[in-house]
N, C-alpha and C positions, 0 to 999 in steps of 0.2 A: 385565546385570541392573540394575534401578533402583537408584539411589544412596540411601543413608540420609542425607537432608539434615541431620539433627540432628547427625551425627557425622562425615560425610565432608567435608573441606575442598574448596572449588571449585578447578578448574584441573587442568592436566595433571600427571602424575607427573614428578618431577625428572629432568632429563637428556634429555628429548625435546621435539620441537616440539608446539605446540598442534594437535590434530587437529580440523579444521573440516569439517563436512559442509555443502556448499552445495546446498540443495534448490530445484528450480525446475521450470518447465513447468506441468503441471496440466491440468485438464479445462475450465477457463473460457475465455472468448473472449480473455483476456489471456495465453494460453499463450506466444505468440511474444515479447511484451514481457518476460515473465518470463525467457525464455531469454536475451534480449539483456542484461537487467540482470545475470543470473548470469554471463554472459561477462565483463562489465566488472568484477564483483566478483572473480571468479577471477583475472583478469589483475592486479588491484591488491593481492591478498593476498601478502605478502612470503614467498617460499618458504623463506627462512632462519628464519622464525618459525612458519610454519603448514604442516601436512601436510593438503592439501586433498583431500576425497573428494566428487566431483561426483555428485549423485543427481538424475536427471531423472524427472519424472512425465509419462508419455505422455498424449495426449489421450483414450485409452481407459482411463486410470487405472492402467496398469501402472507399477510402480516399477523403474527400470533404473539401472545404473551407466553414466554418460556419460563421454566423453573430457574430460580436464582441459585440452584445447587451447581457449583462448578464441575462436580464429578460427572454430571450428565453431558457435559461438553468436552470431556477429555478423550484422548485416544484410548481405544479399548485394549484389553490385555493381549488380544491376538492381533493387534494392529488395526482393529475396526475403526473406521472414520465416523465421527459423530455427525448427526444431521438435525436440523430443526424438525420437531415432530409433534409439537403441541397442537391441540384443536381449539384453543381459546383465542379466537380470531379478534383482530382489531380492525377498525375501518377509518378511512380518512373522510371526515365530515366537513363540508364547506362551512367556513366561518368558525369552526371549532378546532380543527386539526385532527389528530389521531385519537380516536375514542375506543375504549375497550368494550367488547361485546357484553362482558359482565363487569360493570364498573365497581361492583362491591369488592373485587379482588385486588385491584391496583388503582392508582390515580387514573381518572377517566380520560383526561384530555392531555395530549402531548404538550400543549401550550403551558401546562403547569410544571413541566420539567424545566429545570434550570439550564441543563446542558446535555447534549447528546454526544456519546462517544461512538462514532460510526466505524466499528471494527469490521469493515467491509473490504474485500479484495476482489479486484477485477471489474468487468462490466456490470451495469445495473446496480451500482452501489459506490464503488470507489471512483467512478469515472465522471462525477459531477451530477449524476442523476439524483441521487439521494441528497446531495448538498443543495441542489436547486429546490427540492421539495422543502427542506428545512429553512432555506432562505425565505421562501414564500410563506411559510408558517410563522416566521419571525422567531425561530428557536435557535439559540446559540449552539455551536457544535465544535468539537475538537478537529483540528487539522485544516488541510487545504480547502480553499473555496472552490466555486464552480469551475472557473476557467483553469486554474492550475491542476485541479483534480482530473479534468478532461484531458489536458495536455500531458499530464504525468502518466496517464493510462495508455496513450497512443505513442508508441516508441518512435514512429516516423515523424510526427509533428514535434515531439520532444527533441529529436536530433536536429531538426531544422532550426529550432529556437536556440539550441546550444551553439550551433554553427554561426548563427547570426550574432550571438554574444561573444564570438571569438574563442569558444571553448573547443578543445581538441576532441574529435569523435572518430570512430572507425568508419570507413566507406560502407555504403549500403545501397541496396536496390529494393524498391517497393514493387510488389507483385499484386496488382488489383485484378479482380475476376474478369473484367471485360478485356483487359490487355492480354491476360493469359489465354482466354478463349479465342481472341481475335488473331494473335500472332505470338504463339508460345516460343517460336524460334528466336524472335527478337528479344524476348525476355531472357531466354537461355544465354544469348550472346552478351547481354548486359551483366549477367551473373558471371559468365566466363571471364569477363574483364576484371572482376574482383580478384580472381585467382582462387584456387582451392587449397585448403578446405574453407568452407563457409558454414555459418550457422543459419538455419532456416527456422523462423519462429513466427507465431501469431503476433500481429502488431499490437493487439490490445488484450493480451492475456498475461497472467503471471504464474508464479509457483512452478515455473519451468514446464508447464503443460504445452504439449505440441511442438517442442523444440527438438530439432535433429541436427547433429553434426554431419555434414556432407563432405565426403572426401574426394568425390569425382563427379563429373557431369551425369554419369549413369544413375546416380542416386538422387538427383535433384527433383525429378517429377514426383516421386513418392513422398519426398520430404515436404514439398509444397502442398500436396494433397493432405498430408497429416496436419500441417499447420492450419490449413483452410477448414478443417473440421472444427477448430476452435474459433476462428475468425476469418472471414472472407478476405480481409486485407492482410497480406503476408509480408514480412520483412526478411530479406536475405542480407546477412552482414558478414564482412570479411572476418576471419578468425584472428584473434590475437595470440598467435602461436608462441608458446613459451612464456606468456605473461603471468605475473602475479595478479591475483584478484584481491583488491583491498576495498574495504567499505568503512564508512564513518556515519555516525548519527548526527543530525543537525536539529537544534531546538531554537525556536524564536526567542528573542530577548524580551523580558517583561518590561524593560525601561525604554524600548524602542531602539536600542543599540544594535550592533552587529550580531547575527545569529551565533550561538555557541556550537562548537563542533567537538564531538567526543574523541576519545582515543581511537585509533584505527584498529580494525580487525582484519584478518586474512583468511580467505577461504582455502582450505586444504582438502582437496578431493582425493579420497582414498582409492584403493584398487577396486575394480569392478564398475567404475564410473568414468565415462568419457568426458563428462563435464558436471557442473553443479546441478544435478537433476533433482527431481522431487524427493527421492529417497535420501539422497545426501543432504538435502536442505532441511527436511523435516523429521527424518527418522534416525539420523546419525549426527554426532558432533563433529562436523567437517569444517572446523574453523579454529583459529587461535586468537584469543583476546588477552592482552593487546598484541597487535602485530609487531614483528621485529623490523622496524623501519628507523632510519637515521633521522636526525633533526631536520635536515634539509628536505627530505622527501615528505616528512610529516607536515612541514610548513607549506609545501607546494600543494599537497592534498587538501589541507585545511582551507587554503585560499580558493582552490578550485571548487570545493564543496560549497562554500559560501556563495561563490559566483553562480554556480548551477542552481542553488536554492533560489537566489534572487532572479535569475533569468526566467524561471518558470513562475515567479511571483508566488511561491509557496508560503503558506502560513502554518504556524504551529510546529510541525515536525516533518522530517523526511529522513530517509536513508539514501546516501549517495554512494554509488558503486563505481569503482575505477579498475582499469587495467594498467599495470606498470610493465611496460615492454622490456625485453632484454637489454635494450640500449639505455634504459633509465627514463625514457619519456613516459609521461602519464596521459592516459586517455580517459575521458569521462564516458562511462558506459550508460548509466541511467540514474534517474531519481525515482525513488519509491515513495509516494506521498502518504501511504498508510502501510508501513512495514508490518511484518508479522509480529505478533506479541505472544507467541507460544513460549514454552519453557526453553526451547532450543533456538529461539529467534535471535538474530544478531543485534537488533536495535536495543532491546533492553539489556542484553549482555554488555554491549559497548558502553552504555550509560552507567551500568553498575561498576564497570572497571574505571570509569571516569569519576566516580564518587556519588552518583545519583542512583539509589537502588530502585527496584521496581515500584513499590508504593509511592516513593517520593517523585518518581518520574510521572506517574499518573496524576499526582497532586499538581505538578507543574503544568501538565497538559490541560487539566480542568481549569486552573487559574488563568492560563493563557486564553482559553475559550471564553471565560466569563468577563475578561477585560476587553473583548472584541465585540463590536456591534454586528448585527446582521445587516444585509443590504449593501449598497455601494460603500466601499472603504477607500 
């Protein structure tokens, strides 16, 4: 049953481990990356402290109870991507929450779980949909709430809020289906005004899916079509030519103070990649941690990261990405409200370099979730 947040103290009852549901998979194109992230999370959660319930969401939307064996969620030896494949379904029952089809196998009701770690990437999971479900069920969870999850998934709305907060962003054009079908020439003219090259990307997708670097007007239509395969709403953004790509991790403070910011990392894309694409991001170590930045630049990035985090009203954690242009100016690229947690992911690597290793990072995230009520905050 939903908890009465006004009277019920957070956390597990005395004498038992904290019960954590790790939710992963989903219907988006980032299903497999979510599975790999979840496998890393499950492997790092201390079994002496946590009772882990792995809940997978299949690509058809079914909720199932998955194996707690992290190896089932790892990248295969030939590069095969894992998928949610269990047949042990669970269902959402009004008044009870999530109930296992076979309650003898795991705790039957999601309401009995102390905290959920939603290791979800992309639409139908990271975008506020899952967060809204958990809020309605009265279940505490790690990470951003409904609004900031939704805004953090939509690169167009995110940029608008950044600009309203006085944060520097690259120029962009939004391509909506009706505008493209009604007057494609007008859209092309708007993009031409940005100057080439540009990057064309789905507005609400991640893991570099559907992104194309476009060097001339003749390539634009095909790039828009490719992005639209992932999301009907397409973003065309001016390229930050010659820029360094710098990222930092942000964690909420336990005492209500300013968010903590990790050491920065730098993306170093090798030969064979025009940009930080899927292979460079997940199959290669295309980064340096910590980044080689001077004190002034680090201070500026730290300040902008906190401001971006607060502009979107993010809670828990985020990765904030920047471009440092050749003239030294810093541009906020985006905020990732549920960054990857794979063995190659930047977020845990940056925190390890800051002094918070992977298990301690998860402890911190669970603690933050348990100190936060559900509902309006």
